C-alpha positions in Angstrom: 0.0 0.0 0.0 1.4 3.4 -1.0 1.3 6.1 1.5 -0.8 9.1 0.4 1.2 12.3 0.8 -0.7 15.3 2.2 -0.4 18.3 -0.1 1.1 21.6 1.1 -2.2 23.5 0.9 -4.1 21.2 3.3 -1.1 21.3 5.7 -1.1 25.1 5.7 -4.9 25.2 6.3 -4.4 22.9 9.3 -1.5 25.1 10.4 -3.6 28.2 10.4 -6.4 26.5 12.4 -4.1 24.9 14.9 -2.0 28.1 15.3 -5.1 30.3 15.8 -6.6 27.9 18.4 -3.3 27.2 20.2 -2.7 31.0 20.6 -5.9 31.2 22.7 -4.6 28.8 25.4 -0.8 28.6 25.0 1.3 29.9 27.9 3.7 32.7 27.2 6.8 30.6 27.3 5.5 28.4 24.5 4.6 31.4 22.3 8.1 32.8 22.9 9.5 29.5 21.8 7.4 29.7 18.6 8.5 33.2 18.1 12.1 32.1 18.2 11.6 29.5 15.5 9.6 32.0 13.5 12.3 34.6 13.6 15.1 32.2 12.6 13.1 30.8 9.7 12.3 34.3 8.5 16.0 35.0 8.5 16.6 31.8 6.5 14.0 32.9 3.9 15.7 36.3 3.6 19.0 34.5 3.1 17.8 32.1 0.4 15.9 34.6 -1.9 19.0 36.4 -3.4 20.6 33.0 -3.9 17.5 31.8 -5.7 17.7 34.7 -8.1 21.4 34.0 -8.7 20.9 30.3 -9.2 18.0 30.6 -11.6 18.4 33.9 -13.5 22.1 33.6 -14.4 21.9 30.2 -16.1 18.7 31.4 -17.9 20.5 34.4 -19.4 23.4 32.1 -20.5 20.9 29.8 -22.3 19.0 32.7 -23.9 22.2 34.1 -25.6 22.8 37.7 -26.8 19.1 38.6 -26.9 18.9 38.5 -23.1 19.3 42.2 -22.7 16.2 43.1 -24.7 14.2 40.4 -22.8 15.4 41.8 -19.4 14.2 45.3 -20.3 10.9 44.0 -21.6 10.3 41.9 -18.5 11.1 44.6 -16.0 9.1 47.2 -18.0 6.0 44.9 -18.2 6.3 44.0 -14.5 6.5 47.6 -13.4 3.6 48.6 -15.7 1.5 45.7 -14.4 2.3 46.6 -10.7 1.4 50.3 -11.3 -1.8 49.4 -13.1 -2.7 47.1 -10.3 -2.3 49.9 -7.8 -4.5 52.3 -9.7 -7.1 49.6 -10.4 -7.2 48.8 -6.6 -7.5 52.5 -5.7 -10.4 53.1 -8.2 -12.3 50.1 -7.1 -11.6 50.3 -3.3 -12.5 54.1 -3.1 -15.8 53.3 -4.8 -16.7 50.1 -2.9 -15.4 50.5 0.6 -17.6 53.5 1.6 -20.7 51.3 1.0 -19.9 49.0 3.9 -17.4 50.8 6.1 -17.8 53.8 8.2 -15.4 56.3 9.8 -14.1 55.2 13.2 -15.4 51.6 12.8 -12.0 50.3 13.9 -9.9 52.2 16.4 -6.2 52.3 15.4 -5.2 52.0 19.1 -6.9 48.5 19.2 -4.1 47.2 16.9 -1.5 47.8 19.5 -0.6 44.8 21.7 2.3 43.7 23.9 5.1 42.4 21.8 6.2 38.8 22.2 10.0 38.5 22.4 11.9 35.5 21.2 14.3 33.6 23.5 17.1 34.0 20.9 17.3 36.5 18.1 19.5 35.1 15.3 20.6 37.2 12.3 21.4 35.4 9.1 22.5 38.3 6.7 21.9 37.5 3.0 24.9 37.4 0.8 23.4 40.4 -1.0 20.1 42.2 -1.4 17.7 41.3 -4.3 18.6 44.2 -6.5 22.3 43.3 -6.2 21.5 39.7 -7.0 19.6 40.8 -10.1 22.4 43.0 -11.4 25.0 40.3 -10.6 23.0 37.6 -12.4 22.8 39.8 -15.5 26.5 40.6 -15.4 27.5 37.0 -15.0 25.0 35.7 -17.5 25.9 38.2 -20.3 29.6 37.9 -19.4 29.5 34.1 -19.8 27.8 34.5 -23.2 30.5 36.7 -24.6 33.4 34.9 -23.1 32.0 31.5 -23.9 32.7 30.2 -20.4 31.3 26.7 -20.3 32.8 26.1 -16.8 30.8 29.1 -15.5 27.6 27.7 -17.1 28.1 24.3 -15.5 28.9 25.8 -12.1 25.7 28.0 -12.1 23.5 25.2 -13.4 24.7 23.0 -10.4 24.3 26.0 -8.1 20.8 26.4 -9.2 20.1 22.8 -8.6 21.4 23.1 -5.0 19.2 26.1 -4.4 16.1 24.3 -5.7 16.9 21.3 -3.6 17.2 23.5 -0.5 13.8 25.0 -1.2 12.2 21.6 -1.8 13.7 19.7 1.1 14.1 22.4 3.7 12.0 25.6 3.1 8.7 24.2 1.8 8.5 21.4 4.5 9.0 23.9 7.3 6.6 26.5 5.9 3.5 25.1 7.6 5.3 25.3 10.9 6.3 28.9 10.1 2.7 29.8 9.4 1.4 28.0 12.5 3.8 29.9 14.7 2.8 33.2 13.0 -0.9 32.6 13.6 -0.3 31.4 17.2 1.5 34.7 18.0 -1.3 36.8 16.4 -4.0 34.9 18.3 -2.0 35.2 21.6 -1.8 38.9 21.1 -5.5 39.2 20.4 -4.9 40.6 16.9 -7.1 38.0 15.1 -10.2 39.5 16.8 -9.4 42.9 15.2 -9.9 41.7 11.7 -13.3 40.1 12.4 -16.0 42.4 11.1 -14.6 45.4 9.2 -11.3 43.7 8.7 -13.0 40.8 7.0 -14.8 43.2 4.6 -11.5 44.8 3.7 -9.8 41.4 3.1 -12.6 40.0 1.0 -12.6 43.2 -1.1 -8.9 42.7 -1.7 -9.3 39.1 -2.6 -12.1 39.8 -5.2 -10.1 42.7 -6.7 -7.0 40.6 -7.1 -8.9 37.8 -8.8 -10.6 40.3 -11.2 -7.2 41.8 -12.0 -5.7 38.4 -12.6 -8.5 37.5 -15.1 -7.9 40.8 -16.9 -4.1 40.0 -17.1 -4.8 36.6 -18.7 -7.3 38.1 -21.1 -4.6 40.5 -22.3 -1.9 37.9 -22.3 -4.1 35.4 -24.1 -4.9 38.0 -26.8 -1.2 38.8 -27.3 0.1 35.2 -27.1 -2.8 33.7 -29.0 -3.6 31.4 -26.1 -6.9 30.5 -24.5 -7.1 32.6 -21.3 -9.4 30.2 -19.4 -7.1 27.2 -20.1 -4.1 29.2 -19.0 -5.9 30.3 -15.8 -6.7 26.6 -15.1 -3.1 25.5 -15.6 -1.8 28.2 -13.1 -4.2 27.1 -10.3 -1.5 24.9 -8.5 0.9 27.9 -8.4 -2.0 30.2 -7.1 -2.9 27.8 -4.3 0.8 27.3 -3.4 1.4 31.1 -3.3 -1.8 31.5 -1.2 -0.5 29.0 1.3 3.2 29.9 1.3 2.8 33.7 1.4 6.0 34.2 -0.6 6.3 34.9 -4.3 9.9 33.9 -4.5 9.4 30.5 -2.8 6.8 29.5 -5.3 9.1 29.9 -8.3 9.7 26.2 -8.9 5.9 25.6 -9.0 5.2 28.6 -11.2 7.9 27.4 -13.6 6.2 24.0 -13.9 2.8 25.5 -14.5 4.1 28.0 -17.0 5.8 25.3 -19.1 2.5 23.4 -19.3 1.1 26.4 -21.1 3.5 25.7 -24.0 6.0 28.4 -23.1 9.6 28.1 -24.3 11.6 26.6 -21.4 14.5 29.1 -21.8 12.1 32.0 -21.7 10.2 30.6 -18.7 13.5 29.9 -16.8 14.5 33.5 -17.3 11.2 35.3 -16.9 9.6 33.6 -14.0 12.4 34.0 -11.4 12.9 37.6 -12.5 9.1 38.3 -12.2 9.2 36.6 -8.8 11.2 39.6 -7.5 10.0 42.5 -9.6 6.4 41.8 -10.3 4.2 42.5 -7.2 0.7 43.2 -8.7 -1.2 41.2 -6.1 0.7 42.6 -3.1 0.1 46.1 -4.5 -3.6 45.5 -4.8 -3.7 44.3 -1.3 -1.5 47.2 0.0 -3.5 49.9 -1.7 -6.9 48.4 -0.8 -6.0 48.1 2.9 -4.4 51.6 2.9 -7.5 53.2 1.4 -9.6 51.3 4.0 -7.5 52.6 7.0 -7.5 56.1 5.6 -11.3 56.1 5.2 -12.0 54.6 8.6 -9.6 57.2 10.1 -11.3 60.1 8.4 -8.3 61.1 6.3 -8.7 62.8 3.0 -8.0 60.5 0.0 -6.7 62.3 -3.0 -5.7 60.7 -6.3 -2.4 62.6 -6.5 -1.4 61.3 -3.1 -2.2 57.7 -4.0 -0.6 58.0 -7.4 2.7 59.1 -5.8 2.5 56.2 -3.3 1.7 53.6 -6.0 4.6 54.8 -8.3 7.1 54.7 -5.5 5.8 51.5 -4.0 6.2 49.6 -7.3 9.9 50.3 -7.0 10.3 49.6 -3.3 8.5 46.3 -3.6 11.5 45.0 -5.5 13.4 45.2 -2.3 10.8 43.0 -0.5 12.6 40.2 1.4 10.4 37.5 -0.1 8.8 36.4 3.2 5.4 36.8 4.7 4.4 40.5 4.6 7.7 41.4 2.8 6.1 44.0 0.5 4.4 45.6 3.5 7.6 45.8 5.4 9.4 47.4 2.4 6.6 50.0 2.1 6.2 51.0 5.8 8.4 54.1 5.2 6.1 55.2 2.3 3.0 54.7 4.4 4.3 57.2 6.9 6.2 59.7 4.6 3.8 59.7 1.6 0.4 58.9 3.1 1.0 60.4 6.5 0.2 57.3 8.6 0.7 57.5 12.3 2.3 54.6 14.3 -1.2 53.5 15.4 -2.5 53.5 11.8 0.6 51.6 10.6 -0.1 49.0 13.3 -3.7 48.6 12.2 -2.5 48.4 8.6 -0.1 45.5 9.4 -2.8 43.7 11.4 -5.3 43.6 8.6 -2.6 43.1 5.9 -1.1 40.1 7.6 -4.4 38.5 8.6 -4.6 36.8 5.2 -1.3 37.5 3.5 -1.6 34.7 0.9 -3.9 36.2 -1.7 -1.3 38.9 -2.6 1.6 36.5 -3.4 -0.9 34.1 -5.1 -1.9 36.9 -7.5 1.8 37.8 -7.9 2.9 34.4 -9.0 -0.1 33.8 -11.2 0.5 37.1 -12.9 4.2 36.1 -13.5 3.0 33.4 -15.9 0.8 35.9 -17.8 3.9 38.2 -18.4 5.9 35.1 -19.4 3.2 34.3 -22.0 3.6 37.8 -23.5 7.4 37.6 -23.4 7.4 34.2 -25.1 5.2 35.5 -27.9 7.6 38.4 -28.4 10.9 36.6 -28.1 10.3 32.8 -27.9 10.7 30.3 -30.7 7.6 28.8 -32.2 6.2 26.1 -29.8 4.0 23.3 -31.1 2.5 22.8 -27.7 -0.1 25.6 -28.2 -3.2 25.5 -26.1 
């Protein structure tokens, strides 16, 4: 009898339920122990993401040859355009929808403050470099190997990429349910889950619906450009969407997104280059989530919401999101400075923002990774060789 393996998504659902219930009854020492594991694992994720970019993007550039520069500019341009459009789409929809079922002062910002749970040990694992540095270094190494014809370099980075993939598959992904369980346990222990019940749920469901609608629009456009059936492409990307929803990290889902994208008939060299790159520069789902939640907090706090203010925030956030560490709530953490400097959030409003944002972090990365495949379809149509596996 073969043992049935439980999929990652059911494990994460169980982790969320167990963590939320455990936080209601767990003693403080146990929550601090969980916090210790949570902090170490988050550092490990931050450490692995730049290596993932180096290990996947560099070999892809080498395989693409001398046309990689044009593809790089195209991918980055499409990713930034998609992220900015997602922000404006979220602002337009959220500013119209939210006033129908939210009211000023419905949630008090001070209610988001809670006593911090400190870990027993705080371990720092500095990454070798940040994500932007990893992208630049990948491009330099990849293009340099093309012009120098360095076969040894190609072999070395192919093997390095295999090592990184193995680390993700054997270490990162198996530990992710425990990471999410400890995160939910801490939130439950601090009483922050109760805050999102009611108005917070309305904000979250609004963001989920907007991200799905935007995802459908992306695939309609990509399908028209690439000559593919959008519905079939959407169906093939479902495993990546569910994985991103459960893992809460765009970068960690790259291997799954690659597999789903290739099933759409995309050229393997194009997919191996575009998907890892989009995993770090394309944050459309996280931007929808961030803008929707920001508009909700501003509305409930009685702040004036101007298009020019949000436009400035969206344009800057689309750049700062590239520096997101690739862990749960990474885009939010990379944008906290903009919330305060551009939107004028107070410390209490930022705390409320974080509480609602992190309550269901998965739908943002899920939209991110699914949108990566849509961009890959367009890039494959522009630069890829003819593929007989058309949908």
